[in-house]
C-alpha positions in Angstrom: 91.5 54.0 149.9 91.1 52.4 153.3 88.1 50.2 154.1 85.9 51.5 157.0 85.6 48.9 159.8 82.2 47.2 159.8 81.1 48.5 156.4 80.3 46.3 153.4 83.3 46.0 151.1 81.1 46.1 148.0 80.0 49.7 148.5 82.1 52.7 147.4 81.0 54.7 150.4 82.7 52.1 152.7 86.1 53.3 151.7 88.0 56.4 153.0 90.4 58.2 150.7 93.8 58.9 152.3 96.2 61.4 150.8 99.7 60.0 150.3 101.8 63.1 150.7 105.6 63.4 150.3 107.6 63.9 153.5 108.8 67.3 152.4 105.1 68.4 152.1 104.3 67.2 155.6 107.3 69.0 157.1 106.2 72.2 155.3 102.6 71.7 156.7 103.8 71.3 160.2 106.0 74.5 160.0 103.1 76.4 158.4 100.7 75.3 161.2 103.1 76.5 163.8 103.4 79.8 162.1 99.6 80.2 161.9 99.1 79.3 165.5 101.8 81.8 166.5 100.1 84.6 164.6 96.6 83.6 165.7 96.2 81.2 168.7 93.8 78.3 168.3 91.6 79.7 171.1 90.9 82.8 169.0 90.1 80.9 165.8 88.1 77.9 167.2 85.1 78.2 169.5 85.3 76.8 173.0 82.7 74.1 172.3 84.9 72.5 169.7 87.2 70.0 171.5 88.5 68.0 168.4 92.1 68.1 167.3 93.1 70.6 170.1 95.9 70.2 172.5 94.7 69.6 176.1 91.2 68.6 174.9 89.9 65.0 174.9 86.7 63.1 174.2 86.3 62.3 177.9 86.3 66.0 178.7 83.6 66.7 176.1 81.5 63.7 177.3 81.9 65.0 180.8 80.5 68.3 179.7 77.5 66.6 178.1 77.0 64.2 181.1 77.1 67.1 183.6 74.4 69.0 181.7 72.2 66.0 181.6 72.7 65.2 185.3 71.8 68.7 186.4 68.7 68.6 184.3 67.5 65.4 185.8 68.3 66.6 189.3 66.2 69.7 188.7 63.2 67.6 187.5 63.7 68.8 183.9 63.7 66.9 180.7 66.8 67.1 178.6 66.1 66.9 174.9 69.2 66.0 172.8 70.0 65.4 169.2 73.3 63.7 168.1 73.9 64.6 164.5 75.8 62.6 161.8 77.4 65.0 159.3 77.6 63.2 156.0 81.2 62.9 154.8 82.2 65.9 156.7 85.9 66.1 155.8 85.2 65.2 152.1 82.5 67.8 151.7 84.5 70.9 152.8 83.9 73.4 150.0 87.2 74.9 148.9 85.8 78.3 147.8 83.9 78.6 151.1 87.0 77.5 153.1 89.2 80.1 151.4 86.6 82.8 152.0 86.7 82.0 155.8 90.5 81.8 155.8 90.8 85.2 154.1 88.5 86.8 156.7 90.3 85.4 159.8 94.0 85.0 158.8 96.7 87.3 157.3 96.9 87.6 153.5 100.2 85.8 153.4 98.8 82.7 155.1 95.7 82.9 152.9 97.8 82.8 149.7 99.8 79.9 151.0 96.7 77.9 151.9 95.1 78.8 148.6 98.1 77.4 146.8 98.0 74.3 149.0 94.3 73.6 148.1 94.6 74.5 144.4 95.1 72.2 141.4 94.6 69.0 143.5 93.6 65.9 141.6 93.1 62.2 142.2 93.1 58.9 140.3 91.8 55.5 141.3 93.5 52.2 140.4 92.0 48.8 141.0 94.3 46.0 140.0 95.2 46.9 136.4 92.3 49.3 135.8 93.1 52.9 136.2 90.6 55.8 136.1 91.0 59.2 134.5 92.5 62.0 136.5 89.8 64.2 138.2 90.1 67.6 139.9 89.3 68.0 143.6 87.1 70.9 144.4 86.1 69.9 147.9 87.4 68.1 151.0 90.5 68.5 153.2 93.3 66.0 152.6 92.8 63.2 155.1 96.1 62.0 156.5 97.7 65.4 156.2 98.9 67.8 159.0 96.7 70.7 157.9 93.6 68.8 157.2 92.1 68.8 160.7 93.0 72.4 161.3 91.3 73.4 158.0 88.1 71.5 159.0 88.0 73.3 162.3 88.3 76.7 160.6 85.5 75.7 158.2 83.1 74.7 161.0 84.1 77.4 163.5 81.0 79.5 162.8 78.4 76.9 163.6 75.4 78.8 164.9 74.6 78.6 168.7 71.6 79.8 170.7 71.1 81.0 174.3 68.9 78.1 175.5 70.8 75.2 174.0 74.2 73.7 174.5 76.4 72.7 171.5 79.1 70.1 172.0 81.4 69.3 169.1 84.4 67.0 168.7 85.6 67.4 165.1 82.4 66.4 163.2 80.7 64.6 166.1 78.0 67.1 167.0 75.5 67.1 170.0 72.8 69.7 170.8 71.1 69.6 174.1 68.5 71.7 175.9 66.7 71.3 179.2 63.2 72.5 180.4 60.4 71.5 182.7 58.1 71.3 179.7 58.9 68.7 177.1 57.2 70.7 174.4 59.2 73.8 175.1 62.4 71.7 175.2 61.7 70.4 171.7 60.8 73.8 170.4 64.2 75.2 171.6 66.0 72.2 170.1 64.1 72.6 166.8 65.0 76.2 166.6 68.7 75.4 166.9 68.4 72.6 164.4 66.7 75.0 161.9 69.7 77.3 162.2 72.1 74.5 161.7 70.2 73.3 158.7 70.5 76.8 157.1 74.2 76.8 157.8 74.8 73.3 156.3 72.8 74.3 153.2 74.8 77.6 152.8 78.2 75.9 153.2 77.3 72.9 151.0 77.3 70.2 153.7 74.5 67.8 154.7 73.2 65.8 157.7 72.5 62.1 157.5 69.0 62.0 159.1 68.9 58.2 159.3 72.1 58.0 161.4 71.3 61.0 163.6 69.6 60.2 166.9 67.1 62.1 169.1 66.9 61.1 172.8 65.1 62.4 175.9 67.1 62.2 179.1 64.7 62.1 182.1 63.4 60.0 185.0 59.9 60.7 183.9 57.8 58.5 181.6 57.7 61.1 178.9 59.4 61.8 175.5 59.9 65.1 173.9 58.1 65.7 170.6 60.1 64.6 167.5 62.6 66.9 165.8 62.8 67.2 162.0 65.5 68.1 159.6 64.7 68.8 156.0 61.1 67.8 156.6 62.3 64.4 157.8 61.9 63.0 161.3 65.1 62.3 163.3 64.8 58.7 164.7 64.1 58.6 168.4 66.0 56.1 170.5 66.4 55.2 174.2 70.2 55.2 174.1 72.9 56.8 172.0 76.6 56.2 171.5 78.6 59.5 171.7 82.4 59.6 171.5 82.6 55.9 172.5 80.3 56.1 175.5 76.7 54.7 175.6 74.3 57.1 177.2 70.8 55.7 178.3 67.8 57.9 179.1 68.3 57.8 182.9 72.1 57.9 182.7 72.5 54.8 184.7 75.5 53.6 182.6 74.1 50.1 182.6 73.9 50.0 178.8 77.5 51.1 178.4 78.8 48.6 180.9 76.8 45.7 179.3 78.1 46.7 175.8 81.7 46.7 177.2 81.1 43.3 178.8 80.0 41.9 175.5 83.0 43.4 173.7 85.4 42.0 176.4 83.9 38.5 176.1 84.5 38.4 172.4 88.0 39.7 172.7 88.8 37.3 175.6 87.7 34.3 173.6 90.1 35.3 170.8 92.9 35.5 173.3 92.0 32.5 175.4 94.6 30.3 173.7 97.3 32.8 174.8 95.9 33.5 178.3 94.8 30.0 179.3 96.7 27.4 181.3 97.9 25.6 178.2 99.6 28.7 176.9 103.4 28.7 176.7 103.6 32.4 177.6 105.1 33.5 180.9 102.8 35.0 183.6 104.4 38.3 182.9 103.5 38.3 179.2 100.0 37.1 179.9 99.6 40.1 182.2 100.9 42.4 179.6 98.4 41.1 177.1 95.6 41.7 179.5 96.7 45.2 180.2 97.3 46.1 176.5 94.3 44.4 174.8 91.5 43.9 177.3 91.9 46.5 180.0 91.7 49.6 177.7 88.3 48.4 176.5 86.6 49.0 179.8 88.8 51.8 181.3 87.9 54.3 178.6 85.5 56.9 180.1 85.9 55.3 183.6 86.0 58.9 185.0 82.3 59.2 184.0 80.8 55.7 184.1 82.6 55.1 187.4 79.7 56.7 189.2 77.3 53.9 188.2 75.8 51.7 190.9 78.0 49.0 192.4 75.6 46.4 190.9 76.6 47.6 187.4 80.4 48.1 188.0 80.4 44.6 189.5 79.7 43.2 186.0 83.2 44.3 184.9 84.8 43.4 188.2 83.5 39.8 187.8 85.0 39.7 184.3 88.4 40.9 185.5 88.5 38.5 188.4 87.7 35.5 186.2 90.3 36.6 183.6 93.0 37.0 186.2 92.2 33.5 187.6 92.5 32.1 184.1 95.9 33.9 183.6 97.3 32.6 186.9 95.6 29.2 186.9 94.7 29.9 190.5 92.6 27.1 192.3 89.2 27.8 193.8 90.5 28.5 197.3 92.8 31.4 196.2 91.0 34.7 196.8 90.5 37.3 194.1 92.4 39.8 196.3 95.4 37.5 196.1 95.4 37.2 192.3 95.0 41.0 191.9 97.9 41.7 194.3 100.1 39.0 192.7 99.7 40.6 189.3 99.7 44.1 190.6 96.3 44.9 189.0 93.9 47.2 191.0 90.3 46.4 191.6 87.7 48.4 189.5 86.9 50.7 192.4 90.6 51.5 192.8 90.9 52.2 189.1 87.9 54.5 189.3 89.4 56.6 192.0 92.8 56.8 190.3 91.4 57.9 186.9 88.9 60.3 188.4 91.7 62.0 190.4 93.9 62.2 187.3 91.0 63.7 185.4 90.4 66.3 188.0 94.0 67.4 187.8 93.9 67.8 184.1 90.8 69.9 184.0 91.7 72.2 186.9 93.0 75.5 185.6 92.4 74.6 182.0 92.5 77.3 179.4 89.0 76.5 178.1 86.4 78.0 180.4 83.9 75.3 179.5 86.2 72.7 180.9 86.9 74.8 184.0 83.2 74.9 184.7 83.3 71.1 185.2 85.3 71.6 188.4 82.7 74.0 190.0 80.8 72.4 192.9 77.2 71.4 192.7 74.5 72.6 195.0 75.0 71.1 198.5 71.4 69.8 198.8 70.4 67.2 196.2 67.1 65.7 195.4 68.5 62.4 194.1 70.9 59.9 195.7 72.7 59.2 192.5 76.5 59.6 192.3 77.8 62.2 189.9 81.2 62.1 188.2 82.4 65.0 190.3 81.7 62.9 193.5 84.5 60.5 192.4 87.2 62.9 193.2 85.6 65.2 195.8 
């Protein structure tokens, strides 16, 4: 059992069970997975909207897809109603009988029999200090920490219902549903219809949604909010911002919330490292620079391909942090310019990092096998109503 970060250690739900499998078993799983994907490619088994645990797919690409949809809705004077669902214990609630039913329908019988044997007669036992529980059988859940576990979850959730007037974006169990319309009431109605279909699916396949941790948000420049969505006769909480795959999205998609959150995170981390980065540190300049690149820089560079289109007044918040940190590392006096400290340490300015990452992102999505990712490279209409910068502008 591994404790979940940020959860109270006195609650049983704060711990994640991890399967300790023998090396021979993991080798067999990897060989079996290669055989399965050779017989039936992943693209034929998993829907395009699912980006999780797939080669060549990333969280940034899925976020880009969501951000583009929101941006286009705001540009067209529409409201974008969205619900970000929290699936309760998704990997632990996979119903074995239902999973085997889906495997039998989509894979050859030999593979089905192998996976049936793999899932059958599993058991667990809990030990705390000298106390040991009785052995219990496992009738649900995919082995976490295994090679086949993620693949089995993708097969189980591959038939999530979709509709023609909504967009479904999934990364493993992180699920977002979006719709856009000029009328907020119509947008909510379309979203509610899709949620109702998902609710029936979850009930049929013995899974559940955590209403309290799910979030509804309306992306728009207007002073309006879409009517509230319900699941199981309970309202989904409405918020003005949401965290999706590590990125904070605010109602107007200004990225100010995301940048402020990252600035706070950087401040806390930098305080912990100050004794290593400050002028009293015995570390060499080279090692201090390595610490910055390894522990601080990744905090703000994640998703830079998307939030890099924020206004200069927002990105300047992170540039100020980097400049101050580099001055602390070098011990540079006040008359030494920030350009000099950046050049001496060979660290680009934020604007340069944005262009570099955006160009690399464009290269990765061009000619991708997933048509939903290829759509991200298509040009927008030449005439725009708003002056805001879009992620695609960073590499065009």
